[in-house]
C-alpha positions in Angstrom: -20.2 11.0 -2.1 -16.6 10.5 -3.5 -14.8 7.3 -2.3 -12.6 9.4 0.0 -15.4 11.0 1.7 -17.0 7.3 2.1 -13.8 6.2 3.8 -13.9 9.1 6.0 -17.4 8.4 7.0 -16.3 4.8 7.8 -13.5 6.2 9.8 -16.0 8.3 12.0 -18.0 5.2 12.5 -15.1 3.1 13.7 -14.1 5.8 16.2 -17.6 5.6 17.6 -17.5 1.7 17.8 -14.1 2.2 19.5 -16.1 3.9 22.4 -18.8 1.2 22.2 -16.1 -1.3 23.3 -15.7 0.4 26.6 -19.4 0.9 27.2 -20.0 -2.9 26.1 -17.5 -3.8 28.8 -18.7 -1.8 31.8 -22.4 -2.8 31.0 -21.6 -6.6 31.7 -21.2 -5.5 35.5 -25.0 -5.0 35.6 -26.6 -6.8 32.6 -26.5 -10.0 30.8 -25.5 -10.2 27.2 -28.4 -11.3 25.5 -30.7 -8.6 27.2 -28.0 -6.1 26.4 -27.9 -6.9 22.6 -31.5 -7.0 22.3 -32.2 -3.8 24.1 -29.4 -1.8 22.3 -30.7 -2.8 18.9 -34.4 -2.3 19.8 -33.2 1.4 20.7 -31.2 1.6 17.3 -34.2 0.1 15.2 -36.7 2.9 16.8 -34.0 5.6 16.4 -33.6 4.7 12.7 -37.4 4.1 11.8 -38.5 7.7 11.2 -35.5 8.3 8.7 -36.2 5.0 7.1 -39.8 5.8 6.8 -38.9 9.2 5.1 -36.5 7.5 2.9 -39.3 5.1 1.6 -41.4 8.0 0.9 -38.9 9.6 -1.3 -38.0 6.4 -3.1 -38.8 5.9 -6.6 -39.3 2.1 -6.3 -40.7 0.2 -3.4 -38.8 -2.8 -1.9 -39.8 -6.2 -2.4 -40.1 -9.4 -0.3 -36.6 -10.6 -1.5 -35.1 -7.3 -0.5 -36.3 -7.4 3.1 -35.3 -11.1 3.2 -31.9 -9.9 2.0 -31.6 -7.2 4.7 -32.6 -9.8 7.3 -29.8 -11.9 6.3 -27.5 -8.9 7.1 -29.4 -8.8 10.4 -28.5 -12.4 11.3 -24.8 -11.8 10.5 -25.2 -8.7 12.8 -26.7 -10.8 15.5 -23.9 -13.4 15.1 -21.3 -10.7 15.5 -22.8 -9.0 18.3 -23.6 -11.5 20.6 -20.4 -13.4 20.4 -18.6 -10.2 20.9 -20.8 -9.4 23.8 -20.4 -12.8 25.7 -16.5 -12.6 24.7 -16.1 -9.5 26.9 -17.2 -11.3 30.1 -13.9 -13.2 30.0 -11.5 -10.8 27.9 -10.4 -7.2 28.1 -11.6 -4.3 25.7 -7.8 -4.4 24.2 -8.1 -8.0 23.3 -11.5 -7.9 22.1 -10.6 -4.7 19.8 -7.7 -6.6 18.5 -9.3 -10.0 17.7 -12.5 -8.3 16.2 -10.1 -6.7 13.8 -9.5 -10.0 12.3 -12.5 -9.3 9.8 -9.8 -7.4 7.8 -8.4 -11.0 6.8 -12.0 -12.4 6.5 -13.5 -9.9 4.3 -11.2 -10.2 1.3 -11.1 -14.1 1.8 -14.8 -14.3 1.7 -14.8 -11.9 -1.1 -12.6 -14.2 -3.2 -13.9 -17.7 -2.2 -17.7 -17.0 -2.5 -18.2 -14.0 -4.7 -15.1 -14.6 -6.9 -14.4 -10.9 -6.4 -10.8 -9.9 -6.4 -9.8 -6.7 -4.8 -7.1 -4.2 -5.8 -3.6 -5.7 -4.9 -3.0 -3.1 -2.1 -5.7 -4.7 0.0 -3.6 -7.8 0.9 -0.6 -6.1 2.3 -2.9 -3.4 3.8 -5.0 -6.1 5.3 -1.6 -7.7 6.7 -0.4 -4.4 8.0 -3.4 -3.8 9.7 -3.6 -7.0 11.5 -0.1 -6.7 12.2 -0.6 -3.2 13.8 -3.5 -4.5 15.9 -1.3 -7.4 17.0 1.3 -4.9 18.2 -1.3 -3.0 20.0 -2.2 -5.8 22.2 1.5 -6.0 23.1 2.5 -8.6 20.6 1.4 -11.3 23.0 -1.6 -13.9 22.4 -0.6 -16.6 25.1 -3.3 -18.1 27.4 -6.2 -17.2 25.0 -9.6 -17.2 27.1 -13.1 -18.4 26.1 -13.9 -15.1 25.5 -11.0 -14.5 22.8 -12.1 -17.4 20.9 -15.7 -16.2 20.9 -14.3 -12.8 19.7 -12.4 -14.6 16.7 -15.8 -16.3 15.9 -17.4 -12.6 16.2 -15.0 -11.4 13.5 -16.0 -13.9 11.1 -19.6 -12.8 11.4 -18.5 -9.1 11.1 -16.8 -10.1 7.9 -20.1 -11.6 6.5 -22.0 -8.4 7.7 -19.7 -6.0 6.0 -19.8 -8.1 2.6 -23.6 -8.5 2.8 -24.3 -4.9 3.8 -22.2 -3.9 1.0 -24.0 -5.9 -1.7 -27.4 -5.2 -0.6 -27.1 -1.2 0.0 -25.7 -1.3 -3.6 -28.4 -3.1 -5.2 -31.2 -1.5 -3.5 -30.0 2.1 -2.5 -31.7 2.0 0.7 -29.3 2.4 3.3 -31.6 3.4 6.2 -34.0 0.7 5.3 -31.4 -1.8 5.4 -30.2 -0.4 8.9 -33.6 -0.6 10.4 -34.2 -4.3 9.2 -30.9 -5.5 10.3 -31.3 -3.8 13.8 -34.8 -5.2 14.4 -33.8 -8.7 13.4 -30.8 -8.7 15.5 -33.0 -7.3 18.5 -35.7 -10.0 18.1 -33.4 -12.7 17.8 -31.4 -11.5 20.8 -34.6 -11.2 23.0 -36.1 -14.4 21.9 -32.9 -15.9 23.7 -32.9 -13.6 26.5 -36.5 -14.0 28.0 -36.1 -17.7 28.6 -32.6 -17.7 29.6 -31.6 -14.6 31.5 -33.3 -12.4 34.2 -33.8 -8.6 33.9 -35.5 -6.0 36.2 -35.8 -2.0 36.3 -32.7 -1.8 38.6 -30.7 -3.8 36.0 -31.7 -1.5 33.3 -31.2 1.7 35.4 -27.9 0.7 36.4 -26.8 0.0 32.5 -29.0 2.6 31.0 -25.9 4.9 30.1 -24.3 2.0 28.1 -27.5 0.8 26.3 -28.3 4.3 25.3 -24.7 5.0 24.1 -24.5 1.6 22.0 -28.1 2.2 21.1 -28.2 5.5 19.8 -24.6 6.2 18.8 -22.7 3.0 18.5 -25.6 1.2 16.8 -28.0 3.7 15.3 -25.5 6.3 14.1 -22.4 4.1 13.4 -23.9 1.3 11.6 -25.9 3.9 9.4 -22.8 5.5 8.8 -21.2 2.2 7.6 -24.2 1.3 5.0 -24.1 4.9 3.7 -20.2 4.8 3.3 -20.3 1.4 1.7 -22.4 2.7 -1.2 -19.3 4.3 -2.5 -16.3 2.2 -1.6 -15.6 -1.7 -1.8 -16.1 -4.1 1.1 -12.4 -4.8 1.7 -11.5 -0.9 1.9 -14.6 -0.7 4.3 -13.0 -3.5 6.3 -9.6 -1.6 6.4 -11.2 1.7 7.6 -13.3 -0.4 10.1 -10.3 -1.8 11.6 -9.2 1.5 13.0 -11.8 0.8 15.9 -9.1 -1.2 17.3 -7.0 1.9 17.6 -9.8 3.9 19.3 -10.9 1.0 21.5 -7.4 0.4 22.7 -7.1 4.3 23.3 -10.2 4.7 25.1 -9.8 1.3 27.2 -6.5 2.7 28.3 -8.0 6.2 29.3 -11.3 5.1 31.0 -10.5 1.7 32.2 -6.7 1.9 32.9 -5.8 -0.8 30.5 -2.3 -0.1 29.5 -1.2 0.3 25.9 2.5 -1.0 25.8 5.1 1.1 23.8 4.9 -1.2 21.0 1.4 -0.5 20.8 1.9 3.1 19.4 4.0 1.4 16.6 1.0 -0.7 15.9 -1.3 2.7 15.6 1.5 3.9 13.1 1.2 0.7 11.1 -2.9 0.9 10.9 -2.7 4.6 9.9 -0.1 3.7 7.2 -2.3 1.0 5.9 -5.2 3.3 5.6 -3.3 5.7 3.6 -2.0 3.2 1.3 -5.6 1.9 0.8 -6.7 5.5 -0.2 -3.9 6.7 -2.2 -2.6 3.8 -4.2 -5.9 3.1 -6.0 -6.2 6.7 -6.8 -2.5 7.0 -8.1 -3.1 3.8 -10.2 -6.2 5.1 -12.0 -4.5 8.7 -12.6 -1.6 6.9 -14.1 -3.9 4.8 -16.3 -5.8 7.8 -17.4 -2.5 9.7 -18.3 -1.5 6.6 -20.5 -4.6 6.1 -22.2 -4.9 9.9 -22.9 
């Protein structure tokens, strides 16, 4: 897979996650957060398991204990991001949630520099700033009267940043995206259910009322989109992945307006254009730089 193809895969994942914001929000009318997160990722783990098993049979080397622990660490970060986002949606809108979740475009390069000492291509910094600005404009350019849900979603963005970095590291070192996907889903589900059982109530009526949302985020938003993420991240960098993932705010805001009646202000369309421009810059500038370097050396 080329880097361009990998980034398009990440763009598709972002579109799916945009729809997931709507499903996650409407599900909170019937089911509580820990049960929702636990069930969605249990379904995702079961959906990916057969493919992870086939991947294992074709692999030339088997995963060791350290690899599985690394995958579980990705699942821990996934749990942190998923549950803070889900609880946040109880007191914030889909548009605000998608904007604040997009803060990981800033967290990813910062964590990469501070923890890994990895310095991205210079275009990542202005592109990250442009993406953040675009997402801000999509929210109407106002962040007054932040709710508890908004603050939780900011914490969620940090966890997503960690998850993006860890997923990129470990899928590259092992070459096992489906095994990583299964392990992170299973870890996240077990953690969420361990909190849900003693603290929240559940019943068949509750599950039936929220079945459509659980199945969408379990099979499509979790099972498919996160697999697309780890596959795409084998062939691109974590900062570039974060930029393309941030377009989920565009899809989330659009679908929130279309399906839930949340209004995207006129300035929001300017934000959409800025995000799209940032994505083009991330894609084109490194490629043009490499071509210019090759032409100079030749």
